[in-house]
C-alpha positions in Angstrom: -2.1 9.1 -19.4 -3.1 5.5 -18.3 -0.3 3.4 -16.4 -0.2 -0.1 -15.6 -2.2 -0.5 -12.3 0.0 -0.2 -9.5 -0.6 -1.0 -6.0 0.6 1.7 -2.6 1.6 -0.4 -0.1 1.3 0.5 3.6 4.4 1.5 4.4 4.5 3.8 0.8 1.4 5.8 2.5 2.7 6.2 5.9 5.9 7.9 4.7 4.2 10.2 2.3 2.0 11.8 5.3 4.9 11.2 8.0 7.9 13.7 8.0 10.3 12.2 10.4 12.3 10.6 7.6 12.6 13.5 5.1 13.9 11.8 2.2 11.6 9.4 2.3 8.6 11.5 3.1 9.4 13.6 0.2 9.7 10.7 -2.7 6.4 8.7 -1.0 4.5 12.3 -1.1 5.3 12.9 -4.6 4.0 9.3 -5.8 1.0 9.6 -3.8 0.2 13.3 -4.8 0.6 11.6 -8.9 -2.9 10.0 -7.6 -4.1 12.9 -6.0 -3.4 15.1 -9.4 -5.5 12.5 -11.4 -2.0 12.0 -13.5 -2.5 8.1 -12.3 -4.4 5.7 -10.5 -3.4 3.8 -8.1 -4.9 0.9 -6.3 -5.1 0.5 -2.1 -6.5 -2.3 -0.5 -8.8 -1.6 2.6 -6.4 -3.5 4.8 -3.8 -0.8 3.5 -6.2 1.7 4.6 -6.3 -0.1 7.8 -3.3 -0.3 9.0 -1.9 3.0 7.9 -4.7 4.5 10.3 -2.8 2.7 13.0 0.5 3.3 12.2 0.6 7.0 11.9 -1.7 7.4 14.9 0.3 5.3 17.2 3.5 4.1 15.8 5.6 6.3 13.6 8.1 8.1 16.0 5.7 11.8 15.5 1.7 10.2 15.6 -0.1 12.5 13.9 -3.6 13.5 15.2 -6.6 11.4 14.8 -8.9 13.5 13.6 -6.2 14.7 10.8 -5.1 10.3 10.1 -9.4 10.0 10.2 -9.6 12.8 7.3 -6.9 11.4 5.3 -8.4 7.8 5.5 -12.0 9.4 4.7 -10.3 11.3 1.6 -8.7 8.3 0.2 -12.2 6.5 0.7 -14.1 9.1 -1.0 -11.9 9.6 -4.0 -12.4 8.1 -7.3 -8.5 8.6 -8.2 -7.9 5.5 -5.9 -9.0 2.0 -6.7 -9.9 0.4 -3.6 -10.2 -3.4 -3.2 -10.9 -6.0 -0.5 -10.7 -9.5 0.2 -13.5 -12.2 0.2 -13.5 -15.7 1.8 -11.7 -17.1 -1.3 -9.0 -14.3 -0.6 -8.1 -16.0 2.9 -7.6 -19.3 1.4 -5.4 -18.0 -1.4 -3.5 -16.1 1.0 -3.1 -19.1 3.5 -1.9 -20.9 0.2 0.5 -18.1 -0.5 2.2 -17.7 3.4 2.9 -21.2 3.1 4.4 -21.8 -0.5 6.5 -18.6 -0.5 6.7 -18.2 3.2 6.2 -14.7 3.8 4.0 -13.0 6.9 0.5 -13.7 6.2 -0.8 -10.2 6.2 1.7 -9.8 3.3 0.1 -12.7 1.6 -3.1 -11.6 1.9 -2.3 -8.7 0.6 -0.6 -10.4 -2.4 -4.0 -12.5 -3.1 -6.2 -9.8 -3.1 -4.6 -7.6 -5.7 -4.2 -11.1 -8.1 -7.8 -11.5 -7.5 -8.6 -7.7 -8.8 -5.8 -8.4 -11.6 -3.1 -5.9 -10.3 0.4 -7.7 -10.5 2.5 -4.2 -9.6 2.9 -3.0 -6.0 5.0 -0.1 -5.0 6.6 -1.1 -1.1 9.8 -0.9 0.7 9.3 -4.3 1.5 11.1 -6.3 -1.0 12.2 -9.1 1.4 8.6 -10.6 1.3 7.2 -9.2 -1.9 9.6 -10.7 -4.5 9.5 -13.8 -3.2 6.2 -13.9 -5.5 7.4 -14.8 -8.6 3.9 -13.0 -10.5 4.4 -9.7 -8.7 6.6 -6.6 -10.0 7.8 -5.1 -7.0 9.2 -1.3 -7.0 11.0 0.4 -4.3 10.9 4.1 -4.9 12.7 4.7 -1.8 15.4 1.8 -2.2 18.6 4.2 -3.1 18.3 6.3 -0.1 
């Protein structure tokens, strides 16, 4: 089954592997498992993968060992079920414009610009407040009702 391509934001990926918040972990793990099980394809930016590595090894309450995080990152990079996207020089200009227009954090603007350049207009994220400001983005928060 081929769904509309959506991007998985860093916070969803972190919850999928961080077991601190049990319900968030379960929901996000199940969402990400759909990609690993080839039920759907998700996009992920190299920015998201890099942020994930830093957060999961340093910033969560119970960081996972660096070797485990490296293995997860390598699996994501190597697995064709994830559509990896990246930004370019032009994306940076677009991100600055999005940052100014919508008054959101630059890194969120860079992610939105990267998505737009790759024809991806849907994002799974907990960060509704920033991404909902961008009219052309469909923001899906799978953990909103917890």
